[in-house]
MOPAC internal coordinates of N, CA, C and O (Angstrom, degrees):
PM7 1SCF
backbone

  N    0.0000 0     0.00 0     0.00 0    0    0    0
  C    1.4440 1     0.00 0     0.00 0    1    0    0
  C    1.5172 1   108.04 1     0.00 0    2    1    0
  O    1.2310 1   120.42 1   -52.23 1    3    2    1
  N    1.3094 1   116.80 1   127.77 1    3    2    1
  C    1.4576 1   121.61 1  -177.28 1    5    3    2
  C    1.5261 1   110.91 1  -101.69 1    6    5    3
  O    1.2310 1   121.33 1   -32.77 1    7    6    5
  N    1.3131 1   115.07 1   147.23 1    7    6    5
  C    1.4563 1   121.28 1   175.98 1    9    7    6
  C    1.5234 1   108.67 1   -81.02 1   10    9    7
  O    1.2310 1   120.07 1   -50.02 1   11   10    9
  N    1.3117 1   117.47 1   129.98 1   11   10    9
  C    1.4564 1   121.81 1   178.06 1   13   11   10
  C    1.5193 1   109.35 1  -109.05 1   14   13   11
  O    1.2310 1   120.33 1   -52.70 1   15   14   13
  N    1.2941 1   116.98 1   127.30 1   15   14   13
  C    1.4587 1   122.82 1   178.27 1   17   15   14
  C    1.5249 1   109.47 1   -68.54 1   18   17   15
  O    1.2310 1   120.36 1   -40.12 1   19   18   17
  N    1.3253 1   116.92 1   139.88 1   19   18   17
  C    1.4638 1   121.61 1   175.08 1   21   19   18
  C    1.5225 1   107.91 1   -72.70 1   22   21   19
  O    1.2310 1   119.95 1   -63.86 1   23   22   21
  N    1.3204 1   117.70 1   116.14 1   23   22   21
  C    1.4655 1   121.65 1  -175.80 1   25   23   22
  C    1.5238 1   112.68 1   -65.17 1   26   25   23
  O    1.2310 1   119.87 1   163.00 1   27   26   25
  N    1.3287 1   117.86 1   -17.00 1   27   26   25
  C    1.4656 1   120.59 1   178.43 1   29   27   26
  C    1.5231 1   112.34 1   -77.15 1   30   29   27
  O    1.2310 1   119.77 1   165.77 1   31   30   29
  N    1.3260 1   118.05 1   -14.23 1   31   30   29
  C    1.4625 1   120.91 1  -179.03 1   33   31   30
  C    1.5270 1   113.13 1   -63.02 1   34   33   31
  O    1.2310 1   119.43 1   161.57 1   35   34   33
  N    1.3158 1   118.69 1   -18.43 1   35   34   33
  C    1.4602 1   121.22 1  -179.17 1   37   35   34
  C    1.5308 1   112.94 1   -76.80 1   38   37   35
  O    1.2310 1   120.26 1   170.35 1   39   38   37
  N    1.3166 1   117.12 1    -9.65 1   39   38   37
  C    1.4630 1   121.52 1  -179.26 1   41   39   38
  C    1.5260 1   110.99 1  -100.53 1   42   41   39
  O    1.2310 1   120.94 1   -31.12 1   43   42   41
  N    1.3505 1   115.80 1   148.88 1   43   42   41
  C    1.4611 1   120.59 1   177.78 1   45   43   42
  C    1.5190 1   111.57 1   -66.45 1   46   45   43
  O    1.2310 1   120.78 1   144.00 1   47   46   45
  N    1.3132 1   116.12 1   -36.00 1   47   46   45
  C    1.4626 1   120.75 1  -177.05 1   49   47   46
  C    1.5210 1   109.01 1  -142.57 1   50   49   47
  O    1.2310 1   120.29 1   -41.37 1   51   50   49
  N    1.3151 1   117.04 1   138.63 1   51   50   49
  C    1.4571 1   121.72 1   177.07 1   53   51   50
  C    1.5126 1   108.75 1  -155.99 1   54   53   51
  O    1.2310 1   120.89 1   -15.50 1   55   54   53
  N    1.3148 1   115.91 1   164.50 1   55   54   53
  C    1.4607 1   120.31 1   175.90 1   57   55   54
  C    1.5202 1   108.38 1  -143.07 1   58   57   55
  O    1.2310 1   121.43 1   -21.66 1   59   58   57
  N    1.3142 1   114.87 1   158.34 1   59   58   57
  C    1.4527 1   121.87 1   178.54 1   61   59   58
  C    1.5269 1   109.03 1  -102.24 1   62   61   59
  O    1.2310 1   120.73 1   -29.19 1   63   62   61
  N    1.3060 1   116.21 1   150.81 1   63   62   61
  C    1.4532 1   121.65 1   171.84 1   65   63   62
  C    1.5223 1   106.34 1  -103.35 1   66   65   63
  O    1.2310 1   120.77 1   -68.76 1   67   66   65
  N    1.3295 1   116.14 1   111.24 1   67   66   65
  C    1.4561 1   121.52 1  -176.03 1   69   67   66
  C    1.5185 1   110.39 1  -112.96 1   70   69   67
  O    1.2310 1   120.74 1   -39.03 1   71   70   69
  N    1.3218 1   116.19 1   140.97 1   71   70   69
  C    1.4619 1   120.85 1   175.87 1   73   71   70
  C    1.5231 1   108.80 1  -148.85 1   74   73   71
  O    1.2310 1   121.08 1   -38.08 1   75   74   73
  N    1.3239 1   115.53 1   141.92 1   75   74   73
  C    1.4494 1   122.86 1   176.77 1   77   75   74
  C    1.5229 1   107.00 1  -109.79 1   78   77   75
  O    1.2310 1   120.47 1   -65.11 1   79   78   77
  N    1.3396 1   116.71 1   114.89 1   79   78   77
  C    1.4589 1   122.35 1  -175.62 1   81   79   78
  C    1.5189 1   111.21 1  -107.99 1   82   81   79
  O    1.2310 1   120.66 1   -32.91 1   83   82   81
  N    1.3241 1   116.35 1   147.09 1   83   82   81
  C    1.4577 1   122.26 1   169.25 1   85   83   82
  C    1.5291 1   105.85 1  -103.94 1   86   85   83
  O    1.2310 1   120.69 1   -47.36 1   87   86   85
  N    1.3243 1   116.29 1   132.64 1   87   86   85
  C    1.4536 1   121.19 1  -175.55 1   89   87   86
  C    1.5258 1   109.38 1  -137.64 1   90   89   87
  O    1.2310 1   120.65 1   -32.25 1   91   90   89
  N    1.3214 1   116.35 1   147.75 1   91   90   89
  C    1.4602 1   121.30 1   176.21 1   93   91   90
  C    1.5308 1   108.39 1   -65.35 1   94   93   91
  O    1.2310 1   119.59 1   -39.48 1   95   94   93
  N    1.3233 1   118.39 1   140.52 1   95   94   93
  C    1.4693 1   120.53 1  -178.33 1   97   95   94
  C    1.5321 1   113.84 1   -53.84 1   98   97   95
  O    1.2310 1   119.75 1   148.89 1   99   98   97
  N    1.3209 1   118.08 1   -31.11 1   99   98   97
  C    1.4681 1   120.15 1   179.12 1  101   99   98
  C    1.5200 1   112.26 1   -66.67 1  102  101   99
  O    1.2310 1   119.88 1   156.74 1  103  102  101
  N    1.3380 1   117.84 1   -23.26 1  103  102  101
  C    1.4630 1   122.11 1  -178.19 1  105  103  102
  C    1.5165 1   113.29 1  -100.44 1  106  105  103
  O    1.2310 1   120.08 1   178.87 1  107  106  105
  N    1.3165 1   117.46 1    -1.13 1  107  106  105
  C    1.4625 1   120.63 1  -175.18 1  109  107  106
  C    1.5283 1   112.69 1   -62.99 1  110  109  107
  O    1.2310 1   119.57 1   146.53 1  111  110  109
  N    1.3137 1   118.42 1   -33.47 1  111  110  109
  C    1.4594 1   121.77 1   179.67 1  113  111  110
  C    1.5138 1   113.07 1   -70.70 1  114  113  111
  O    1.2310 1   120.16 1   158.50 1  115  114  113
  N    1.3111 1   117.30 1   -21.50 1  115  114  113
  C    1.4615 1   122.86 1   179.61 1  117  115  114
  C    1.5247 1   109.06 1  -120.89 1  118  117  115
  O    1.2310 1   120.75 1  -126.23 1  119  118  117
  N    1.3272 1   116.18 1    53.77 1  119  118  117
  C    1.4619 1   121.32 1  -172.85 1  121  119  118
  C    1.5276 1   113.11 1   -60.85 1  122  121  119
  O    1.2310 1   119.76 1   136.33 1  123  122  121
  N    1.3243 1   118.06 1   -43.67 1  123  122  121
  C    1.4665 1   120.33 1  -179.86 1  125  123  122
  C    1.5282 1   111.26 1   -59.50 1  126  125  123
  O    1.2310 1   120.19 1   137.80 1  127  126  125
  N    1.3225 1   117.24 1   -42.20 1  127  126  125
  C    1.4688 1   120.98 1   179.17 1  129  127  126
  C    1.5256 1   110.48 1   -67.66 1  130  129  127
  O    1.2310 1   120.23 1   140.73 1  131  130  129
  N    1.3321 1   117.16 1   -39.27 1  131  130  129
  C    1.4686 1   120.61 1   179.39 1  133  131  130
  C    1.5307 1   110.61 1   -63.52 1  134  133  131
  O    1.2310 1   120.31 1   139.33 1  135  134  133
  N    1.3379 1   117.00 1   -40.67 1  135  134  133
  C    1.4671 1   120.52 1   177.28 1  137  135  134
  C    1.5168 1   110.39 1   -65.07 1  138  137  135
  O    1.2310 1   120.19 1   134.19 1  139  138  137
  N    1.3303 1   117.24 1   -45.81 1  139  138  137
  C    1.4651 1   121.58 1  -178.97 1  141  139  138
  C    1.5255 1   111.99 1   -62.77 1  142  141  139
  O    1.2310 1   120.09 1   146.84 1  143  142  141
  N    1.3371 1   117.43 1   -33.16 1  143  142  141
  C    1.4611 1   121.40 1  -178.17 1  145  143  142
  C    1.5300 1   113.30 1   -92.33 1  146  145  143
  O    1.2310 1   120.33 1  -173.80 1  147  146  145
  N    1.3330 1   116.98 1     6.20 1  147  146  145
  C    1.4579 1   120.54 1   178.55 1  149  147  146
  C    1.5173 1   114.45 1    70.42 1  150  149  147
  O    1.2310 1   120.35 1  -152.82 1  151  150  149
  N    1.3281 1   116.93 1    27.18 1  151  150  149
  C    1.4633 1   120.94 1  -178.52 1  153  151  150
  C    1.5299 1   112.24 1   -98.49 1  154  153  151
  O    1.2310 1   120.53 1  -156.78 1  155  154  153
  N    1.3241 1   116.59 1    23.22 1  155  154  153
  C    1.4558 1   121.56 1   175.58 1  157  155  154
  C    1.5219 1   108.57 1  -126.81 1  158  157  155
  O    1.2310 1   121.20 1   -14.80 1  159  158  157
  N    1.3093 1   115.32 1   165.20 1  159  158  157
  C    1.4598 1   121.24 1   173.06 1  161  159  158
  C    1.5236 1   106.48 1  -113.47 1  162  161  159
  O    1.2310 1   120.27 1   -54.90 1  163  162  161
  N    1.3240 1   117.09 1   125.10 1  163  162  161
  C    1.4612 1   121.07 1   178.34 1  165  163  162
  C    1.5246 1   107.86 1   -77.65 1  166  165  163
  O    1.2310 1   121.07 1   -64.99 1  167  166  165
  N    1.3248 1   115.57 1   115.01 1  167  166  165
  C    1.4622 1   120.91 1   179.78 1  169  167  166
  C    1.5266 1   111.13 1   -82.15 1  170  169  167
  O    1.2310 1   120.64 1   140.36 1  171  170  169
  N    1.3402 1   116.38 1   -39.64 1  171  170  169
  C    1.4627 1   121.76 1   180.00 1  173  171  170
  C    1.5146 1   108.36 1  -161.47 1  174  173  171
  O    1.2310 1   120.73 1   -26.73 1  175  174  173
  N    1.3227 1   116.20 1   153.27 1  175  174  173
  C    1.4643 1   120.83 1   173.05 1  177  175  174
  C    1.5197 1   109.20 1  -151.06 1  178  177  175
  O    1.2310 1   120.52 1     1.58 1  179  178  177
  N    1.3242 1   116.60 1  -178.42 1  179  178  177
  C    1.4535 1   119.11 1  -178.02 1  181  179  178
  C    1.5223 1   112.25 1  -102.50 1  182  181  179
  O    1.2310 1   119.82 1  -158.93 1  183  182  181
  N    1.3237 1   117.96 1    21.07 1  183  182  181
  C    1.4643 1   121.21 1   175.09 1  185  183  182
  C    1.5206 1   109.49 1   -88.65 1  186  185  183
  O    1.2310 1   120.72 1    -7.35 1  187  186  185
  N    1.2760 1   116.24 1   172.65 1  187  186  185
  C    1.4638 1   121.15 1   179.78 1  189  187  186
  C    1.5211 1   112.03 1   -91.74 1  190  189  187
  O    1.2310 1   119.80 1   179.75 1  191  190  189
  N    1.3258 1   117.98 1    -0.25 1  191  190  189
  C    1.4609 1   120.92 1  -173.43 1  193  191  190
  C    1.5244 1   114.46 1  -106.89 1  194  193  191
  O    1.2310 1   119.62 1   177.65 1  195  194  193
  N    1.3120 1   118.33 1    -2.35 1  195  194  193
  C    1.4558 1   119.64 1  -179.00 1  197  195  194
  C    1.5271 1   110.71 1   -92.00 1  198  197  195
  O    1.2310 1   120.84 1   -13.95 1  199  198  197
  N    1.3125 1   116.00 1   166.05 1  199  198  197
  C    1.4638 1   121.10 1  -179.89 1  201  199  198
  C    1.5238 1   111.94 1   -73.44 1  202  201  199
  O    1.2310 1   120.64 1   142.59 1  203  202  201
  N    1.3316 1   116.39 1   -37.41 1  203  202  201
  C    1.4576 1   121.52 1   177.57 1  205  203  202
  C    1.5220 1   108.49 1  -120.95 1  206  205  203
  O    1.2310 1   120.86 1   -45.52 1  207  206  205
  N    1.3138 1   115.95 1   134.48 1  207  206  205
  C    1.4584 1   121.42 1  -176.63 1  209  207  206
  C    1.5187 1   111.32 1  -111.40 1  210  209  207
  O    1.2310 1   121.18 1   -39.67 1  211  210  209
  N    1.3262 1   115.35 1   140.33 1  211  210  209
  C    1.4567 1   122.23 1   172.45 1  213  211  210
  C    1.5240 1   106.17 1   -87.08 1  214  213  211
  O    1.2310 1   120.80 1   -62.44 1  215  214  213
  N    1.3214 1   116.08 1   117.56 1  215  214  213
  C    1.4624 1   118.99 1  -177.48 1  217  215  214
  C    1.5243 1   112.68 1  -101.40 1  218  217  215
  O    1.2310 1   120.21 1   157.85 1  219  218  217
  N    1.3403 1   117.20 1   -22.15 1  219  218  217
  C    1.4584 1   119.18 1  -176.92 1  221  219  218
  C    1.5319 1   109.05 1  -159.50 1  222  221  219
  O    1.2310 1   120.64 1   -39.77 1  223  222  221
  N    1.3285 1   116.38 1   140.23 1  223  222  221
  C    1.4675 1   121.95 1   176.95 1  225  223  222
  C    1.5198 1   108.26 1  -136.01 1  226  225  223
  O    1.2310 1   121.07 1   -46.94 1  227  226  225
  N    1.3213 1   115.55 1   133.06 1  227  226  225
  C    1.4567 1   121.02 1   174.27 1  229  227  226
  C    1.5256 1   107.88 1  -127.62 1  230  229  227
  O    1.2310 1   120.57 1   -50.67 1  231  230  229
  N    1.3330 1   116.51 1   129.33 1  231  230  229
  C    1.4604 1   121.59 1   178.24 1  233  231  230
  C    1.5200 1   109.16 1  -111.33 1  234  233  231
  O    1.2310 1   120.97 1   -49.60 1  235  234  233
  N    1.3235 1   115.75 1   130.40 1  235  234  233
  C    1.4562 1   121.75 1   174.53 1  237  235  234
  C    1.5181 1   107.36 1  -115.28 1  238  237  235
  O    1.2310 1   120.71 1   -58.27 1  239  238  237
  N    1.3156 1   116.25 1   121.73 1  239  238  237
  C    1.4607 1   122.71 1  -177.93 1  241  239  238
  C    1.5195 1   108.41 1  -112.34 1  242  241  239
  O    1.2310 1   120.55 1   -51.10 1  243  242  241
  N    1.3201 1   116.55 1   128.90 1  243  242  241
  C    1.4609 1   120.72 1  -178.99 1  245  243  242
  C    1.5170 1   110.17 1  -124.20 1  246  245  243
  O    1.2310 1   121.31 1   -39.77 1  247  246  245
  N    1.3090 1   115.10 1   140.23 1  247  246  245
  C    1.4616 1   122.12 1   176.94 1  249  247  246
  C    1.5208 1   107.76 1  -119.73 1  250  249  247
  O    1.2310 1   120.66 1   -47.23 1  251  250  249
  N    1.3141 1   116.35 1   132.77 1  251  250  249
  C    1.4579 1   120.94 1   176.82 1  253  251  250
  C    1.5174 1   109.97 1  -129.88 1  254  253  251
  O    1.2310 1   120.74 1   -26.14 1  255  254  253
  N    1.3011 1   116.18 1   153.86 1  255  254  253
  C    1.4589 1   120.19 1  -179.36 1  257  255  254
  C    1.5192 1   109.06 1  -127.92 1  258  257  255
  O    1.2310 1   121.26 1   -49.86 1  259  258  257
  N    1.3131 1   115.19 1   130.14 1  259  258  257
  C    1.4565 1   120.69 1   177.01 1  261  259  258
  C    1.5155 1   109.94 1  -117.29 1  262  261  259
  O    1.2310 1   120.64 1     6.33 1  263  262  261
  N    1.3269 1   116.38 1  -173.67 1  263  262  261
  C    1.4614 1   120.16 1   179.97 1  265  263  262
  C    1.5237 1   111.63 1   -71.86 1  266  265  263
  O    1.2310 1   120.34 1   155.84 1  267  266  265
  N    1.3238 1   116.95 1   -24.16 1  267  266  265
  C    1.4590 1   119.99 1  -174.79 1  269  267  266
  C    1.5259 1   111.83 1  -102.52 1  270  269  267
  O    1.2310 1   119.97 1   136.95 1  271  270  269
  N    1.3408 1   117.65 1   -43.05 1  271  270  269
  C    1.4647 1   119.04 1  -175.42 1  273  271  270
  C    1.5286 1   110.69 1  -158.32 1  274  273  271
  O    1.2310 1   121.93 1   -11.73 1  275  274  273
  N    1.3140 1   113.92 1   168.27 1  275  274  273
  C    1.4611 1   120.69 1   174.63 1  277  275  274
  C    1.5189 1   109.36 1   -83.79 1  278  277  275
  O    1.2310 1   120.63 1   -29.43 1  279  278  277
  N    1.3040 1   116.39 1   150.57 1  279  278  277
  C    1.4551 1   120.92 1   176.73 1  281  279  278
  C    1.5169 1   109.03 1  -124.70 1  282  281  279
  O    1.2310 1   121.02 1   -32.08 1  283  282  281
  N    1.3097 1   115.66 1   147.92 1  283  282  281
  C    1.4506 1   121.82 1  -178.97 1  285  283  282
  C    1.5234 1   108.44 1  -131.79 1  286  285  283
  O    1.2310 1   120.87 1   -34.29 1  287  286  285
  N    1.2943 1   115.94 1   145.71 1  287  286  285
  C    1.4510 1   119.56 1   178.10 1  289  287  286
  C    1.5191 1   111.07 1  -146.44 1  290  289  287
  O    1.2310 1   120.86 1   -37.51 1  291  290  289
  N    1.3045 1   115.96 1   142.49 1  291  290  289
  C    1.4553 1   122.75 1   175.14 1  293  291  290
  C    1.5135 1   109.08 1  -120.45 1  294  293  291
  O    1.2310 1   120.97 1   -41.41 1  295  294  293
  N    1.3035 1   115.75 1   138.59 1  295  294  293
  C    1.4517 1   121.04 1   172.44 1  297  295  294
  C    1.5263 1   107.12 1  -130.03 1  298  297  295
  O    1.2310 1   121.01 1   -49.16 1  299  298  297
  N    1.3143 1   115.67 1   130.84 1  299  298  297
  C    1.4568 1   120.49 1   178.83 1  301  299  298
  C    1.5199 1   109.47 1  -115.04 1  302  301  299
  O    1.2310 1   120.75 1   -44.39 1  303  302  301
  N    1.3073 1   116.18 1   135.61 1  303  302  301
  C    1.4552 1   122.76 1   170.48 1  305  303  302
  C    1.5234 1   106.19 1  -112.19 1  306  305  303
  O    1.2310 1   120.68 1   -63.03 1  307  306  305
  N    1.3259 1   116.30 1   116.97 1  307  306  305
  C    1.4646 1   121.39 1  -175.29 1  309  307  306
  C    1.5209 1   108.82 1  -120.74 1  310  309  307
  O    1.2310 1   120.86 1   -53.60 1  311  310  309
  N    1.3326 1   115.96 1   126.40 1  311  310  309
  C    1.4666 1   120.82 1   175.78 1  313  311  310
  C    1.5258 1   108.62 1   -98.49 1  314  313  311
  O    1.2310 1   120.81 1   -56.72 1  315  314  313
  N    1.3103 1   116.06 1   123.28 1  315  314  313
  C    1.4634 1   122.69 1  -177.95 1  317  315  314
  C    1.5287 1   108.03 1  -124.32 1  318  317  315
  O    1.2310 1   120.99 1   -44.73 1  319  318  317
  N    1.3242 1   115.71 1   135.27 1  319  318  317
  C    1.4551 1   118.85 1   176.02 1  321  319  318
  C    1.5269 1   109.66 1  -134.36 1  322  321  319
  O    1.2310 1   121.13 1   -24.14 1  323  322  321
  N    1.3054 1   115.45 1   155.86 1  323  322  321
  C    1.4543 1   120.92 1   180.00 1  325  323  322
  C    1.5178 1   108.89 1   -73.78 1  326  325  323
  O    1.2310 1   120.94 1   -47.71 1  327  326  325
  N    1.3237 1   115.82 1   132.29 1  327  326  325
  C    1.4611 1   121.08 1  -179.18 1  329  327  326
  C    1.5112 1   110.17 1   -70.84 1  330  329  327
  O    1.2310 1   121.03 1   -34.41 1  331  330  329
  N    1.3133 1   115.63 1   145.59 1  331  330  329
  C    1.4541 1   122.01 1   176.74 1  333  331  330
  C    1.5176 1   107.68 1  -112.04 1  334  333  331
  O    1.2310 1   120.74 1   -75.81 1  335  334  333
  N    1.3197 1   116.19 1   104.19 1  335  334  333
  C    1.4597 1   120.88 1   179.42 1  337  335  334
  C    1.5145 1   108.87 1   -94.18 1  338  337  335
  O    1.2310 1   121.08 1   -46.11 1  339  338  337
  N    1.3019 1   115.55 1   133.89 1  339  338  337
  C    1.4615 1   120.08 1  -178.99 1  341  339  338
  C    1.4997 1   111.45 1  -102.14 1  342  341  339
  O    1.2310 1   120.10 1   180.00 1  343  342  341

């Protein structure tokens, strides 16, 4: 497994576009297509126009090695708050 540099690191300032979607289990394997075709429900995002906003995301990635195979795990901590529209 190779380490890939984040291509955004070359910029002084950048931001991510984050969204949490709900999708039918039949469409989960083709998530990008489901999002593009409007077959998901946006639960929260980091824009100012949604009902719930993602304010912070932390990803913890763990690698483990056993006698048979390598194991990988991701854990996400996501802070979501209700948007206040004036």
